[in-house]
C-alpha positions as CSV (number, residue, x, y, z in Angstrom):
1,M,7.1,-1.8,15.0
2,Y,4.6,-3.4,12.7
3,D,5.9,-5.7,9.8
4,Y,3.7,-4.8,6.4
5,G,2.9,-7.0,3.7
6,L,2.4,-11.0,3.5
7,L,3.0,-12.0,7.1
8,L,2.3,-15.8,8.4
9,D,-1.2,-14.6,9.3
10,G,-2.3,-12.8,6.3
11,F,-1.4,-9.5,4.6
12,L,-1.3,-6.1,6.5
13,A,-1.2,-3.1,4.2
14,K,0.4,0.3,5.4
15,S,-2.3,2.8,6.1
16,R,-2.3,6.2,4.2
17,E,-1.2,7.8,7.5
18,E,1.9,5.8,7.6
19,I,2.7,6.2,4.2
20,E,2.5,9.6,4.3
21,T,4.7,9.8,7.2
22,S,7.1,7.5,5.6
23,V,7.3,9.8,2.3
24,Q,7.7,12.8,4.4
25,D,10.4,11.3,6.7
26,A,12.4,10.1,3.8
27,L,12.3,13.6,2.2
28,R,13.6,15.2,5.3
29,G,16.2,12.7,5.7
30,Q,17.7,13.5,2.4
31,F,17.2,17.0,2.5
32,G,16.7,18.5,5.6
33,D,13.8,20.5,7.3
34,L,11.3,21.3,4.2
35,E,7.8,22.8,4.3
36,L,5.6,20.0,3.1
37,G,2.3,21.4,3.9
38,P,-0.5,20.4,1.4
39,D,-0.3,23.9,-0.3
40,S,3.6,23.9,-0.8
41,T,5.1,22.4,-4.2
42,L,7.0,19.8,-2.1
43,G,4.0,19.0,-0.2
44,R,1.9,18.7,-3.2
45,L,4.8,16.1,-4.7
46,A,4.7,14.2,-1.7
47,G,1.1,13.7,-1.8
48,M,1.4,12.2,-5.3
49,E,4.3,9.7,-4.0
50,T,1.8,8.9,-1.4
51,D,-1.1,8.5,-3.4
52,R,1.3,6.3,-5.9
53,L,2.7,4.1,-2.8
54,V,-1.2,3.7,-1.6
55,T,-2.3,2.2,-4.9
56,L,0.5,-0.2,-4.6
57,W,-0.3,-1.1,-1.4
58,E,-4.2,-1.7,-2.3
59,T,-2.9,-3.9,-5.4
60,A,-0.8,-5.9,-3.6
61,R,-3.7,-6.7,-1.1
62,A,-5.9,-7.4,-4.0
63,V,-3.6,-9.9,-5.6
64,H,-3.2,-11.6,-2.0
65,E,-6.9,-11.5,-1.7
66,A,-7.6,-13.0,-5.3
67,G,-5.6,-16.0,-4.3
68,R,-7.5,-16.9,-1.2
69,L,-10.9,-18.9,-1.6
70,E,-12.2,-16.5,1.4
71,T,-11.8,-13.5,-0.4
72,A,-11.6,-14.3,-4.3
73,H,-14.5,-13.1,-6.5
74,G,-15.1,-13.2,-10.3
75,M,-12.6,-14.9,-12.4
76,S,-10.3,-15.4,-9.5
77,L,-12.6,-17.5,-7.8
78,D,-13.5,-19.2,-10.6
79,R,-9.8,-20.3,-11.2
80,L,-9.4,-21.1,-7.6
81,A,-12.5,-23.6,-7.6
82,E,-11.1,-25.1,-10.9
83,S,-8.0,-25.8,-9.1
84,L,-9.6,-27.9,-6.4
85,N,-11.0,-30.4,-9.2
């Protein structure tokens, strides 16, 4: 089992597939056997939730990278450089 998020050696985001599986598993755990195919109503709702969570993980990764000298760019890099002085 992987740990996700901020780890001792960096940041590890969940993949889209992992997020999709966890959303579907949560729905099935709560409501039982469901049709979650891409053309079903609940499948489309699960897809929307997956998209929202993917965006959340991408944002978390961007925030982490903005605070690292090796990966920051733009204003984030400027602010990091100022803090070194």
